[in-house]
C-alpha positions in Angstrom: 0.1 0.2 0.1 2.7 2.5 1.0 5.6 0.8 -1.2 6.2 4.1 -3.2 6.2 6.4 -0.3 8.6 4.2 1.4 10.9 4.1 -1.6 10.7 7.8 -1.9 11.7 8.2 1.7 14.7 5.8 1.4 15.9 7.5 -1.8 15.7 11.0 0.0 17.5 9.5 2.8 20.3 8.1 0.9 20.8 11.4 -0.8 21.5 13.1 2.4 23.8 10.5 3.5 21.5 8.8 6.0 22.2 5.1 6.2 20.7 4.3 9.6 18.0 4.8 12.3 17.4 6.8 14.3 18.4 9.8 12.5 17.3 13.4 13.4 17.6 16.5 11.5 16.7 19.9 13.1 15.9 23.0 11.0 17.6 21.2 8.0 20.9 22.2 9.5 21.7 20.2 12.7 21.8 16.2 12.4 22.1 13.7 15.0 22.5 9.9 14.1 22.1 7.0 16.5 21.0 7.0 20.1 21.6 10.3 21.8 21.2 11.3 25.4 18.9 14.1 26.2 21.7 16.6 26.6 22.9 16.4 23.2 19.3 17.0 22.0 19.1 20.1 24.2 22.4 21.4 23.0 21.4 20.4 19.2 17.9 22.7 19.6 19.8 25.5 21.2 22.4 25.5 18.6 19.6 25.5 15.7 17.5 28.1 17.3 20.7 30.5 17.0 21.0 29.7 13.5 17.5 30.3 12.3 
């Protein structure tokens, strides 16, 4: 049912160099890959808000 959408997501991820999950992209600038502790997310969100 969702085969086309899933394939599009996979292709888009590969174009951005994403090869695993979890992977987070914040404001299209900050990226976190793999398991992260909460402090890493806090720092990433703070950094992303400065770059807006």
